[in-house]
Phi, psi and omega in degrees: 000318180297320179296317180295320179295320178297317179300317179296319178295317179296324177297318180292324177295318179299312180296313182298330180287334182266317183286128175228193180296326181297315180289312185290340177278342181099341185294315183295312182289332175295316181295319186268339186227308188299325182290352180259010179072207185297339179292343176299328178292323177295320177301320178298319180293323176298316176303315182300315180298316181291324176303315183289313183294308183289324176301318177297319178298316181299317180295315181297317179295317180299318180294314185293318186258001175054044178280149188250340185212170183297326181292323176294319181294313181297319178297325181289314190268340184256152173302157190306308182298316180294318183295318180296314181295317181296318178299318180295311182296317180296317179297316178298320181294319179295320178294316180295321177297321177299316180295318182293324178295321175303311182292316183294319181293323177294320181293319180298312180297319181291315186289320188258340181241355177072016179273134180307145184300323183294330177290317178298319179296313180297319179300316180295318180296311182297313180299320179299314180298314183302312185279327178293326178293343176274005174060222183297327177301323178298319176300313180300312185296314182298308185286334178295338178264313188291315185294314175300322179295317176302313182298316180296313182296313182293322177295319180295317178298317180298310181296319179301317180293317181298322179294327179278329182227069185297337182293338184285345185277353182283148180297321180299318180297312182294319182297327183269002178292144182297141179254113186278333181229162185248325188279060185293328184291313179295324177298319179295319180292319178298315180297319178298314180299316177308310187286324181293315181291333177287319185280346180297331178294342177261316185297318184295306179295328177295318179298318180293319184284315186278328182052041180224071185300327181298314180293320181294320178297318177296322178297320178296317180297311179296316179298320178297319178297315179296314182298317181294321179296309180298316179297322178299318177301312184293317179300316178300311182297322178287331181290317182274353174234056191297340181280339186299315180299335180278334186261331189234147178292320177240083188302322183289341177295325179295326177287319179298323181299330179291340180267000177118165184296321182298317180294322178297311180296319179300318179294316179299321176297317180297317180299315179296317180294325177292326172299316180297316179298316178297322179299314179300315181296316180300310183292321177301314179298314182294318181293324176294325177294314179298321180296319183283317188272317185251001179060033174273129184300154182305313182294317178296323180298321179303309183290329178294314180295317179298317180294328181284319185278326186304312181300322181293332180293337181276334183254353180093149186220014189297322182296319179297318180292323177300326179282315186287325189301311178297319179297318179299321179297314179295314181295327180296320177292320178297321179296315179299316179297316179298320180296316181294314180299315179300315182296316180296312180299318181297320180287327177295324177297318180296316180297317180297317179298318181295322179295316180296319180295318180294321180294319180294325178294320181295318181294327180288000000 
């Protein structure tokens, strides 16, 4: 029973580390999947397969080489020049994402609930400190609440829409929807790479701390199933309401509003909580990196990252992200390729060693 509960908690951490405001708002999945028509669903399944396969490789490598943070892992699997550049870009991206989440969470609370931005900012900072100081337990606690809530809200929005528009659920209807873009396969790979390089900052330290690869692998499989189901709902809703991402900042909110005020408020809460969950994951990854590379204690690292990111959230950070995002996309694919190549080569060495050992035993 304890093992099953751990697997469920790990699944929620995996989902929570990937799902952010972009995914839960519908905008991100519209860009990477819905605009490609029904083939977007095939793209989601490709993502699911890669999450499980590459996630398993990351865990196996982490266990074997006892790496503690994403910078150690990247340094291990990537060539020297690539690893240094990737570590810098990933660290900058995580810091910039942290700053943007501070700004975005304040804006959501202010725009939709009328609460002053400084209160939203303070709330995010205080909540982040409280749960981050609880270390890995904080990760478990945050995602154990947020991910089930996300699943319930998104499922309710999906069912509510289907009940109002039952004709949209037919295969013929979906198949005949207009396809705005063609390169769905490359889009799926880029999206997969983004998420895998982001989640490595969580998987590596968790593997080192828990020393339970079997449970973590099961958690990835369960988490992938939950993530794919929820993403499928959102992709469908954005596909059959293709004008919404062009017209609205939070397109799925317009669909939720059709289901009533309670659903609308529930979705806004989920979006804010997903920002919070992403914030926790980002800072946790960065502090583990500081702990490993610069020997800065975990607690000091939390306050250092918050102090570094907070000022930028007040002046805006969009230009930096516009520059980093394309570079990050290319590097994420390079990182996935390096991880796979390293894993294959490492296993071939083991197989070769076993053959040589078996041959020497036979000769003896």
